[in-house]
Gaussian input, Z-matrix of N, CA and C with variables (Angstrom, degrees):
# hf/3-21g

backbone

0 1
 N
 C     1     B1
 C     2     B2     1     A1
 N     3     B3     2     A2     1     D1
 C     4     B4     3     A3     2     D2
 C     5     B5     4     A4     3     D3
 N     6     B6     5     A5     4     D4
 C     7     B7     6     A6     5     D5
 C     8     B8     7     A7     6     D6
 N     9     B9     8     A8     7     D7
 C    10    B10     9     A9     8     D8
 C    11    B11    10    A10     9     D9
 N    12    B12    11    A11    10    D10
 C    13    B13    12    A12    11    D11
 C    14    B14    13    A13    12    D12
 N    15    B15    14    A14    13    D13
 C    16    B16    15    A15    14    D14
 C    17    B17    16    A16    15    D15
 N    18    B18    17    A17    16    D16
 C    19    B19    18    A18    17    D17
 C    20    B20    19    A19    18    D18
 N    21    B21    20    A20    19    D19
 C    22    B22    21    A21    20    D20
 C    23    B23    22    A22    21    D21
 N    24    B24    23    A23    22    D22
 C    25    B25    24    A24    23    D23
 C    26    B26    25    A25    24    D24
 N    27    B27    26    A26    25    D25
 C    28    B28    27    A27    26    D26
 C    29    B29    28    A28    27    D27
 N    30    B30    29    A29    28    D28
 C    31    B31    30    A30    29    D29
 C    32    B32    31    A31    30    D30
 N    33    B33    32    A32    31    D31
 C    34    B34    33    A33    32    D32
 C    35    B35    34    A34    33    D33
 N    36    B36    35    A35    34    D34
 C    37    B37    36    A36    35    D35
 C    38    B38    37    A37    36    D36
 N    39    B39    38    A38    37    D37
 C    40    B40    39    A39    38    D38
 C    41    B41    40    A40    39    D39
 N    42    B42    41    A41    40    D40
 C    43    B43    42    A42    41    D41
 C    44    B44    43    A43    42    D42
 N    45    B45    44    A44    43    D43
 C    46    B46    45    A45    44    D44
 C    47    B47    46    A46    45    D45
 N    48    B48    47    A47    46    D46
 C    49    B49    48    A48    47    D47
 C    50    B50    49    A49    48    D48
 N    51    B51    50    A50    49    D49
 C    52    B52    51    A51    50    D50
 C    53    B53    52    A52    51    D51
 N    54    B54    53    A53    52    D52
 C    55    B55    54    A54    53    D53
 C    56    B56    55    A55    54    D54
 N    57    B57    56    A56    55    D55
 C    58    B58    57    A57    56    D56
 C    59    B59    58    A58    57    D57
 N    60    B60    59    A59    58    D58
 C    61    B61    60    A60    59    D59
 C    62    B62    61    A61    60    D60
 N    63    B63    62    A62    61    D61
 C    64    B64    63    A63    62    D62
 C    65    B65    64    A64    63    D63
 N    66    B66    65    A65    64    D64
 C    67    B67    66    A66    65    D65
 C    68    B68    67    A67    66    D66
 N    69    B69    68    A68    67    D67
 C    70    B70    69    A69    68    D68
 C    71    B71    70    A70    69    D69
 N    72    B72    71    A71    70    D70
 C    73    B73    72    A72    71    D71
 C    74    B74    73    A73    72    D72
 N    75    B75    74    A74    73    D73
 C    76    B76    75    A75    74    D74
 C    77    B77    76    A76    75    D75
 N    78    B78    77    A77    76    D76
 C    79    B79    78    A78    77    D77
 C    80    B80    79    A79    78    D78
 N    81    B81    80    A80    79    D79
 C    82    B82    81    A81    80    D80
 C    83    B83    82    A82    81    D81
 N    84    B84    83    A83    82    D82
 C    85    B85    84    A84    83    D83
 C    86    B86    85    A85    84    D84
 N    87    B87    86    A86    85    D85
 C    88    B88    87    A87    86    D86
 C    89    B89    88    A88    87    D87
 N    90    B90    89    A89    88    D88
 C    91    B91    90    A90    89    D89
 C    92    B92    91    A91    90    D90
 N    93    B93    92    A92    91    D91
 C    94    B94    93    A93    92    D92
 C    95    B95    94    A94    93    D93
 N    96    B96    95    A95    94    D94
 C    97    B97    96    A96    95    D95
 C    98    B98    97    A97    96    D96
 N    99    B99    98    A98    97    D97
 C   100   B100    99    A99    98    D98
 C   101   B101   100   A100    99    D99
 N   102   B102   101   A101   100   D100
 C   103   B103   102   A102   101   D101
 C   104   B104   103   A103   102   D102
 N   105   B105   104   A104   103   D103
 C   106   B106   105   A105   104   D104
 C   107   B107   106   A106   105   D105
 N   108   B108   107   A107   106   D106
 C   109   B109   108   A108   107   D107
 C   110   B110   109   A109   108   D108
 N   111   B111   110   A110   109   D109
 C   112   B112   111   A111   110   D110
 C   113   B113   112   A112   111   D111
 N   114   B114   113   A113   112   D112
 C   115   B115   114   A114   113   D113
 C   116   B116   115   A115   114   D114
 N   117   B117   116   A116   115   D115
 C   118   B118   117   A117   116   D116
 C   119   B119   118   A118   117   D117
 N   120   B120   119   A119   118   D118
 C   121   B121   120   A120   119   D119
 C   122   B122   121   A121   120   D120
 N   123   B123   122   A122   121   D121
 C   124   B124   123   A123   122   D122
 C   125   B125   124   A124   123   D123
 N   126   B126   125   A125   124   D124
 C   127   B127   126   A126   125   D125
 C   128   B128   127   A127   126   D126
 N   129   B129   128   A128   127   D127
 C   130   B130   129   A129   128   D128
 C   131   B131   130   A130   129   D129
 N   132   B132   131   A131   130   D130
 C   133   B133   132   A132   131   D131
 C   134   B134   133   A133   132   D132
 N   135   B135   134   A134   133   D133
 C   136   B136   135   A135   134   D134
 C   137   B137   136   A136   135   D135
 N   138   B138   137   A137   136   D136
 C   139   B139   138   A138   137   D137
 C   140   B140   139   A139   138   D138
 N   141   B141   140   A140   139   D139
 C   142   B142   141   A141   140   D140
 C   143   B143   142   A142   141   D141
 N   144   B144   143   A143   142   D142
 C   145   B145   144   A144   143   D143
 C   146   B146   145   A145   144   D144
 N   147   B147   146   A146   145   D145
 C   148   B148   147   A147   146   D146
 C   149   B149   148   A148   147   D147
 N   150   B150   149   A149   148   D148
 C   151   B151   150   A150   149   D149
 C   152   B152   151   A151   150   D150
 N   153   B153   152   A152   151   D151
 C   154   B154   153   A153   152   D152
 C   155   B155   154   A154   153   D153
 N   156   B156   155   A155   154   D154
 C   157   B157   156   A156   155   D155
 C   158   B158   157   A157   156   D156
 N   159   B159   158   A158   157   D157
 C   160   B160   159   A159   158   D158
 C   161   B161   160   A160   159   D159
 N   162   B162   161   A161   160   D160
 C   163   B163   162   A162   161   D161
 C   164   B164   163   A163   162   D162
 N   165   B165   164   A164   163   D163
 C   166   B166   165   A165   164   D164
 C   167   B167   166   A166   165   D165
 N   168   B168   167   A167   166   D166
 C   169   B169   168   A168   167   D167
 C   170   B170   169   A169   168   D168
 N   171   B171   170   A170   169   D169
 C   172   B172   171   A171   170   D170
 C   173   B173   172   A172   171   D171
 N   174   B174   173   A173   172   D172
 C   175   B175   174   A174   173   D173
 C   176   B176   175   A175   174   D174
 N   177   B177   176   A176   175   D175
 C   178   B178   177   A177   176   D176
 C   179   B179   178   A178   177   D177
 N   180   B180   179   A179   178   D178
 C   181   B181   180   A180   179   D179
 C   182   B182   181   A181   180   D180
 N   183   B183   182   A182   181   D181
 C   184   B184   183   A183   182   D182
 C   185   B185   184   A184   183   D183
 N   186   B186   185   A185   184   D184
 C   187   B187   186   A186   185   D185
 C   188   B188   187   A187   186   D186
 N   189   B189   188   A188   187   D187
 C   190   B190   189   A189   188   D188
 C   191   B191   190   A190   189   D189
 N   192   B192   191   A191   190   D190
 C   193   B193   192   A192   191   D191
 C   194   B194   193   A193   192   D192
 N   195   B195   194   A194   193   D193
 C   196   B196   195   A195   194   D194
 C   197   B197   196   A196   195   D195
 N   198   B198   197   A197   196   D196
 C   199   B199   198   A198   197   D197
 C   200   B200   199   A199   198   D198
 N   201   B201   200   A200   199   D199
 C   202   B202   201   A201   200   D200
 C   203   B203   202   A202   201   D201
 N   204   B204   203   A203   202   D202
 C   205   B205   204   A204   203   D203
 C   206   B206   205   A205   204   D204
 N   207   B207   206   A206   205   D205
 C   208   B208   207   A207   206   D206
 C   209   B209   208   A208   207   D207
 N   210   B210   209   A209   208   D208
 C   211   B211   210   A210   209   D209
 C   212   B212   211   A211   210   D210
 N   213   B213   212   A212   211   D211
 C   214   B214   213   A213   212   D212
 C   215   B215   214   A214   213   D213
 N   216   B216   215   A215   214   D214
 C   217   B217   216   A216   215   D215
 C   218   B218   217   A217   216   D216
 N   219   B219   218   A218   217   D217
 C   220   B220   219   A219   218   D218
 C   221   B221   220   A220   219   D219
 N   222   B222   221   A221   220   D220
 C   223   B223   222   A222   221   D221
 C   224   B224   223   A223   222   D222
 N   225   B225   224   A224   223   D223
 C   226   B226   225   A225   224   D224
 C   227   B227   226   A226   225   D225
 N   228   B228   227   A227   226   D226
 C   229   B229   228   A228   227   D227
 C   230   B230   229   A229   228   D228
 N   231   B231   230   A230   229   D229
 C   232   B232   231   A231   230   D230
 C   233   B233   232   A232   231   D231
 N   234   B234   233   A233   232   D232
 C   235   B235   234   A234   233   D233
 C   236   B236   235   A235   234   D234
 N   237   B237   236   A236   235   D235
 C   238   B238   237   A237   236   D236
 C   239   B239   238   A238   237   D237
 N   240   B240   239   A239   238   D238
 C   241   B241   240   A240   239   D239
 C   242   B242   241   A241   240   D240
 N   243   B243   242   A242   241   D241
 C   244   B244   243   A243   242   D242
 C   245   B245   244   A244   243   D243
 N   246   B246   245   A245   244   D244
 C   247   B247   246   A246   245   D245
 C   248   B248   247   A247   246   D246
 N   249   B249   248   A248   247   D247
 C   250   B250   249   A249   248   D248
 C   251   B251   250   A250   249   D249
 N   252   B252   251   A251   250   D250
 C   253   B253   252   A252   251   D251
 C   254   B254   253   A253   252   D252
 N   255   B255   254   A254   253   D253
 C   256   B256   255   A255   254   D254
 C   257   B257   256   A256   255   D255
 N   258   B258   257   A257   256   D256
 C   259   B259   258   A258   257   D257
 C   260   B260   259   A259   258   D258
 N   261   B261   260   A260   259   D259
 C   262   B262   261   A261   260   D260
 C   263   B263   262   A262   261   D261
 N   264   B264   263   A263   262   D262
 C   265   B265   264   A264   263   D263
 C   266   B266   265   A265   264   D264
 N   267   B267   266   A266   265   D265
 C   268   B268   267   A267   266   D266
 C   269   B269   268   A268   267   D267
 N   270   B270   269   A269   268   D268
 C   271   B271   270   A270   269   D269
 C   272   B272   271   A271   270   D270
 N   273   B273   272   A272   271   D271
 C   274   B274   273   A273   272   D272
 C   275   B275   274   A274   273   D273
 N   276   B276   275   A275   274   D274
 C   277   B277   276   A276   275   D275
 C   278   B278   277   A277   276   D276
 N   279   B279   278   A278   277   D277
 C   280   B280   279   A279   278   D278
 C   281   B281   280   A280   279   D279
 N   282   B282   281   A281   280   D280
 C   283   B283   282   A282   281   D281
 C   284   B284   283   A283   282   D282

   B1=1.4447
   B2=1.5133
   B3=1.3372
   B4=1.4573
   B5=1.5164
   B6=1.3534
   B7=1.4808
   B8=1.5580
   B9=1.3011
   B10=1.4695
   B11=1.5402
   B12=1.2938
   B13=1.4594
   B14=1.5003
   B15=1.3235
   B16=1.4709
   B17=1.4929
   B18=1.2875
   B19=1.4551
   B20=1.5346
   B21=1.3446
   B22=1.4408
   B23=1.5247
   B24=1.3103
   B25=1.4810
   B26=1.4903
   B27=1.3497
   B28=1.4314
   B29=1.5449
   B30=1.3034
   B31=1.4739
   B32=1.5338
   B33=1.3561
   B34=1.4543
   B35=1.5254
   B36=1.2915
   B37=1.4673
   B38=1.4856
   B39=1.3510
   B40=1.4573
   B41=1.5591
   B42=1.3150
   B43=1.5074
   B44=1.5127
   B45=1.3278
   B46=1.4793
   B47=1.5237
   B48=1.3039
   B49=1.4389
   B50=1.5402
   B51=1.3019
   B52=1.4561
   B53=1.5301
   B54=1.3558
   B55=1.4941
   B56=1.4940
   B57=1.3315
   B58=1.4279
   B59=1.5583
   B60=1.3404
   B61=1.4672
   B62=1.5525
   B63=1.3316
   B64=1.4589
   B65=1.4957
   B66=1.3332
   B67=1.4709
   B68=1.5195
   B69=1.3068
   B70=1.4589
   B71=1.5170
   B72=1.3259
   B73=1.5293
   B74=1.5699
   B75=1.3305
   B76=1.4605
   B77=1.5014
   B78=1.3238
   B79=1.4905
   B80=1.4849
   B81=1.3108
   B82=1.5172
   B83=1.5065
   B84=1.3376
   B85=1.4698
   B86=1.5435
   B87=1.3108
   B88=1.4615
   B89=1.5382
   B90=1.3120
   B91=1.4463
   B92=1.5183
   B93=1.3232
   B94=1.4660
   B95=1.5014
   B96=1.3195
   B97=1.4492
   B98=1.5004
   B99=1.3324
   B100=1.4359
   B101=1.5608
   B102=1.3334
   B103=1.4661
   B104=1.5622
   B105=1.3183
   B106=1.4554
   B107=1.5157
   B108=1.2993
   B109=1.4612
   B110=1.5434
   B111=1.2987
   B112=1.4939
   B113=1.4988
   B114=1.3276
   B115=1.4428
   B116=1.5173
   B117=1.3026
   B118=1.4658
   B119=1.5188
   B120=1.3354
   B121=1.4803
   B122=1.4937
   B123=1.3630
   B124=1.4774
   B125=1.5347
   B126=1.3134
   B127=1.4411
   B128=1.5038
   B129=1.3358
   B130=1.4503
   B131=1.5144
   B132=1.2908
   B133=1.4528
   B134=1.5464
   B135=1.3147
   B136=1.4649
   B137=1.5299
   B138=1.3341
   B139=1.4594
   B140=1.4920
   B141=1.2836
   B142=1.4677
   B143=1.5499
   B144=1.2889
   B145=1.4724
   B146=1.5599
   B147=1.2927
   B148=1.4963
   B149=1.5054
   B150=1.3143
   B151=1.4476
   B152=1.5432
   B153=1.3368
   B154=1.4890
   B155=1.5050
   B156=1.3197
   B157=1.4366
   B158=1.5515
   B159=1.2927
   B160=1.4844
   B161=1.5459
   B162=1.3270
   B163=1.4568
   B164=1.5063
   B165=1.3179
   B166=1.4596
   B167=1.5336
   B168=1.3254
   B169=1.4816
   B170=1.4893
   B171=1.3340
   B172=1.4459
   B173=1.5440
   B174=1.2935
   B175=1.4798
   B176=1.4912
   B177=1.3387
   B178=1.4805
   B179=1.5217
   B180=1.3070
   B181=1.4720
   B182=1.4904
   B183=1.2883
   B184=1.4969
   B185=1.5044
   B186=1.2981
   B187=1.4873
   B188=1.5139
   B189=1.3049
   B190=1.4295
   B191=1.5198
   B192=1.3043
   B193=1.4583
   B194=1.4815
   B195=1.3488
   B196=1.4593
   B197=1.5477
   B198=1.2889
   B199=1.4524
   B200=1.5554
   B201=1.2843
   B202=1.4657
   B203=1.5216
   B204=1.3357
   B205=1.4784
   B206=1.5239
   B207=1.3197
   B208=1.4805
   B209=1.4978
   B210=1.3057
   B211=1.4742
   B212=1.5082
   B213=1.3542
   B214=1.4441
   B215=1.5310
   B216=1.3362
   B217=1.4488
   B218=1.5337
   B219=1.2953
   B220=1.4506
   B221=1.5293
   B222=1.2938
   B223=1.5045
   B224=1.5221
   B225=1.3146
   B226=1.4366
   B227=1.5461
   B228=1.2858
   B229=1.4754
   B230=1.5000
   B231=1.2976
   B232=1.4864
   B233=1.5142
   B234=1.3470
   B235=1.4427
   B236=1.5054
   B237=1.3042
   B238=1.4831
   B239=1.5112
   B240=1.3292
   B241=1.4693
   B242=1.5327
   B243=1.3428
   B244=1.4560
   B245=1.5317
   B246=1.3128
   B247=1.4937
   B248=1.4690
   B249=1.3380
   B250=1.4700
   B251=1.5385
   B252=1.3033
   B253=1.4495
   B254=1.5084
   B255=1.3216
   B256=1.4689
   B257=1.5153
   B258=1.3207
   B259=1.4536
   B260=1.5537
   B261=1.3013
   B262=1.4780
   B263=1.5127
   B264=1.2601
   B265=1.5004
   B266=1.5092
   B267=1.3008
   B268=1.4563
   B269=1.5423
   B270=1.3195
   B271=1.4745
   B272=1.5224
   B273=1.3273
   B274=1.4436
   B275=1.5543
   B276=1.3153
   B277=1.4377
   B278=1.5154
   B279=1.3071
   B280=1.4686
   B281=1.5274
   B282=1.3089
   B283=1.4665
   B284=1.5334
   A1=111.29
   A2=117.24
   A3=122.09
   A4=112.35
   A5=114.59
   A6=118.80
   A7=109.21
   A8=115.99
   A9=120.17
   A10=109.28
   A11=116.79
   A12=121.66
   A13=110.33
   A14=117.66
   A15=122.13
   A16=109.10
   A17=119.88
   A18=125.40
   A19=111.34
   A20=116.36
   A21=122.80
   A22=107.17
   A23=119.63
   A24=122.18
   A25=111.92
   A26=116.65
   A27=120.19
   A28=110.93
   A29=116.70
   A30=121.86
   A31=110.95
   A32=115.92
   A33=120.10
   A34=109.08
   A35=119.19
   A36=122.59
   A37=113.05
   A38=118.19
   A39=119.77
   A40=111.02
   A41=115.28
   A42=120.03
   A43=110.20
   A44=116.01
   A45=120.01
   A46=112.33
   A47=117.03
   A48=122.40
   A49=110.32
   A50=117.16
   A51=121.73
   A52=111.09
   A53=117.64
   A54=119.76
   A55=111.28
   A56=117.71
   A57=119.13
   A58=111.97
   A59=114.30
   A60=116.71
   A61=112.32
   A62=115.49
   A63=120.35
   A64=110.76
   A65=117.47
   A66=120.86
   A67=111.41
   A68=116.42
   A69=120.84
   A70=112.28
   A71=114.95
   A72=118.53
   A73=107.77
   A74=115.57
   A75=120.84
   A76=113.66
   A77=115.76
   A78=120.31
   A79=112.32
   A80=115.24
   A81=118.07
   A82=112.88
   A83=115.61
   A84=120.92
   A85=114.64
   A86=115.61
   A87=119.86
   A88=112.32
   A89=117.40
   A90=120.82
   A91=110.36
   A92=114.82
   A93=122.97
   A94=111.03
   A95=119.12
   A96=123.67
   A97=112.30
   A98=115.34
   A99=121.85
   A100=107.04
   A101=114.64
   A102=117.64
   A103=111.38
   A104=115.82
   A105=119.47
   A106=108.85
   A107=118.56
   A108=120.83
   A109=109.81
   A110=118.41
   A111=122.07
   A112=109.26
   A113=118.50
   A114=121.64
   A115=111.88
   A116=116.76
   A117=121.66
   A118=111.95
   A119=115.63
   A120=117.90
   A121=113.08
   A122=115.56
   A123=117.37
   A124=111.11
   A125=117.15
   A126=121.61
   A127=111.17
   A128=115.70
   A129=119.63
   A130=114.93
   A131=117.13
   A132=120.22
   A133=114.49
   A134=114.90
   A135=117.63
   A136=115.35
   A137=117.43
   A138=121.32
   A139=112.02
   A140=120.49
   A141=123.07
   A142=113.24
   A143=116.12
   A144=119.18
   A145=109.11
   A146=116.49
   A147=120.56
   A148=112.15
   A149=117.68
   A150=121.75
   A151=109.68
   A152=116.29
   A153=120.92
   A154=110.73
   A155=116.90
   A156=118.22
   A157=110.83
   A158=115.58
   A159=118.78
   A160=111.20
   A161=117.07
   A162=119.30
   A163=111.14
   A164=118.18
   A165=122.87
   A166=109.46
   A167=118.24
   A168=120.70
   A169=111.31
   A170=118.56
   A171=121.11
   A172=112.37
   A173=117.00
   A174=122.25
   A175=111.90
   A176=113.94
   A177=120.41
   A178=109.72
   A179=116.58
   A180=124.47
   A181=111.91
   A182=120.00
   A183=121.77
   A184=109.93
   A185=119.46
   A186=119.20
   A187=110.96
   A188=119.69
   A189=121.93
   A190=111.13
   A191=116.92
   A192=123.17
   A193=113.05
   A194=117.40
   A195=119.41
   A196=109.26
   A197=119.23
   A198=123.06
   A199=111.45
   A200=116.66
   A201=120.48
   A202=110.51
   A203=117.17
   A204=118.06
   A205=112.32
   A206=116.96
   A207=120.08
   A208=109.72
   A209=117.76
   A210=123.25
   A211=109.94
   A212=116.90
   A213=121.30
   A214=111.21
   A215=116.98
   A216=120.28
   A217=110.56
   A218=118.70
   A219=122.92
   A220=109.17
   A221=115.76
   A222=119.82
   A223=108.71
   A224=118.85
   A225=122.13
   A226=111.55
   A227=116.81
   A228=121.98
   A229=113.20
   A230=114.35
   A231=121.15
   A232=111.91
   A233=117.39
   A234=120.45
   A235=112.12
   A236=116.58
   A237=121.32
   A238=109.47
   A239=118.43
   A240=122.25
   A241=109.41
   A242=116.94
   A243=120.01
   A244=111.23
   A245=115.58
   A246=120.65
   A247=110.60
   A248=118.57
   A249=120.85
   A250=109.30
   A251=118.75
   A252=121.03
   A253=111.77
   A254=116.04
   A255=120.91
   A256=112.45
   A257=117.41
   A258=121.07
   A259=111.97
   A260=116.02
   A261=119.35
   A262=109.85
   A263=117.24
   A264=121.23
   A265=112.45
   A266=116.27
   A267=121.77
   A268=108.83
   A269=118.91
   A270=122.30
   A271=111.99
   A272=121.79
   A273=121.50
   A274=111.42
   A275=117.90
   A276=121.31
   A277=113.45
   A278=117.99
   A279=120.90
   A280=107.71
   A281=115.08
   A282=120.28
   A283=109.79
   D1=-43.27
   D2=-179.74
   D3=-61.87
   D4=-34.98
   D5=-179.41
   D6=-64.29
   D7=-40.00
   D8=-177.76
   D9=-68.57
   D10=-41.82
   D11=178.41
   D12=-61.68
   D13=-43.28
   D14=179.08
   D15=-63.24
   D16=-44.93
   D17=-178.30
   D18=-62.52
   D19=-42.82
   D20=-178.35
   D21=-68.16
   D22=-46.28
   D23=179.89
   D24=-63.20
   D25=-41.84
   D26=177.46
   D27=-60.75
   D28=-43.85
   D29=179.59
   D30=-62.09
   D31=-44.55
   D32=-178.81
   D33=-64.75
   D34=-40.47
   D35=177.51
   D36=-64.33
   D37=-40.22
   D38=176.14
   D39=-64.70
   D40=-42.74
   D41=177.67
   D42=-60.71
   D43=-48.14
   D44=178.00
   D45=-57.60
   D46=-47.91
   D47=177.94
   D48=-56.16
   D49=-46.68
   D50=-177.56
   D51=-68.61
   D52=-35.41
   D53=175.25
   D54=-62.96
   D55=-46.51
   D56=179.77
   D57=-64.30
   D58=-42.22
   D59=178.43
   D60=-61.52
   D61=-44.58
   D62=-179.41
   D63=-64.24
   D64=-39.91
   D65=177.50
   D66=-59.81
   D67=-42.02
   D68=178.33
   D69=-65.06
   D70=-41.50
   D71=178.66
   D72=-63.71
   D73=-46.07
   D74=179.13
   D75=-60.57
   D76=-38.96
   D77=176.49
   D78=-63.39
   D79=-42.67
   D80=178.93
   D81=-64.31
   D82=-34.71
   D83=-176.41
   D84=-95.17
   D85=5.45
   D86=177.58
   D87=66.43
   D88=32.32
   D89=-178.99
   D90=-104.07
   D91=179.10
   D92=178.94
   D93=-53.51
   D94=133.22
   D95=-177.38
   D96=-100.77
   D97=153.99
   D98=171.56
   D99=-81.70
   D100=133.19
   D101=-173.42
   D102=-66.88
   D103=151.88
   D104=175.60
   D105=-62.30
   D106=-33.52
   D107=178.16
   D108=-58.26
   D109=-44.08
   D110=179.09
   D111=-65.21
   D112=-47.08
   D113=-179.79
   D114=-58.85
   D115=-45.21
   D116=-179.16
   D117=-70.99
   D118=-34.74
   D119=177.99
   D120=-64.09
   D121=-44.23
   D122=178.51
   D123=-65.16
   D124=-30.14
   D125=173.76
   D126=-66.44
   D127=-48.25
   D128=178.98
   D129=-58.19
   D130=-39.31
   D131=-177.81
   D132=-86.84
   D133=20.65
   D134=169.17
   D135=118.79
   D136=1.77
   D137=-175.77
   D138=-92.65
   D139=23.57
   D140=-175.62
   D141=-58.07
   D142=-47.18
   D143=-176.47
   D144=-65.51
   D145=-44.64
   D146=176.86
   D147=-61.24
   D148=-39.32
   D149=-179.06
   D150=-66.62
   D151=-50.37
   D152=-178.34
   D153=-64.11
   D154=-39.24
   D155=-178.91
   D156=-67.47
   D157=-41.42
   D158=177.93
   D159=-67.80
   D160=-38.21
   D161=175.99
   D162=-61.64
   D163=-40.21
   D164=-178.65
   D165=-69.53
   D166=-47.15
   D167=-176.00
   D168=-67.51
   D169=-42.50
   D170=-170.88
   D171=-103.25
   D172=2.92
   D173=-179.45
   D174=50.87
   D175=47.24
   D176=-173.49
   D177=-108.78
   D178=130.09
   D179=179.24
   D180=64.93
   D181=24.02
   D182=-174.29
   D183=-90.24
   D184=-11.76
   D185=-178.72
   D186=-115.68
   D187=-2.13
   D188=177.89
   D189=-86.23
   D190=102.40
   D191=-170.96
   D192=-60.37
   D193=-41.20
   D194=-175.99
   D195=-67.75
   D196=-35.07
   D197=174.90
   D198=-68.44
   D199=-41.62
   D200=-179.62
   D201=-66.86
   D202=-36.60
   D203=176.34
   D204=-65.77
   D205=-41.26
   D206=176.32
   D207=-62.34
   D208=-42.42
   D209=-179.74
   D210=-62.58
   D211=-43.17
   D212=178.73
   D213=-62.85
   D214=-39.80
   D215=178.72
   D216=-64.92
   D217=-39.75
   D218=178.57
   D219=-62.85
   D220=-47.09
   D221=-178.53
   D222=-63.86
   D223=-43.06
   D224=178.77
   D225=-61.33
   D226=-40.83
   D227=174.12
   D228=-60.35
   D229=-47.00
   D230=177.86
   D231=-60.37
   D232=-45.66
   D233=176.56
   D234=-61.40
   D235=-41.40
   D236=179.88
   D237=-62.26
   D238=-46.32
   D239=-179.97
   D240=-61.39
   D241=-44.73
   D242=-179.57
   D243=-60.64
   D244=-42.44
   D245=178.54
   D246=-62.87
   D247=-47.07
   D248=-178.42
   D249=-63.98
   D250=-42.40
   D251=179.08
   D252=-65.65
   D253=-39.02
   D254=-179.84
   D255=-67.16
   D256=-39.51
   D257=-176.56
   D258=-85.39
   D259=-10.06
   D260=175.35
   D261=-91.18
   D262=-170.52
   D263=179.51
   D264=-91.70
   D265=19.66
   D266=178.12
   D267=-67.23
   D268=125.55
   D269=-168.44
   D270=-80.68
   D271=-12.04
   D272=-176.27
   D273=-58.65
   D274=-38.21
   D275=-174.09
   D276=-100.36
   D277=4.84
   D278=-178.52
   D279=-84.48
   D280=127.05
   D281=-176.57
   D282=-106.29

């Protein structure tokens, strides 16, 4: 089960990274953009590391306060869920 979860999370992070990268490329070239909703949704469903890495590397969405606040809320929610699952009897995080 853990192997599948790792594979799924890795895939979501790669997709999220690529979405942010492509949106930056499109922004520079004046082309169609990937919506903030899509970027934030991939982050919400586990692509946080890919999103943050791509934001850092490509300096994308790093100055837009409204986006950063939404991103911070998503990360806070994810950390809260992880904490609740870890402190409960949920077996995913039990080592």
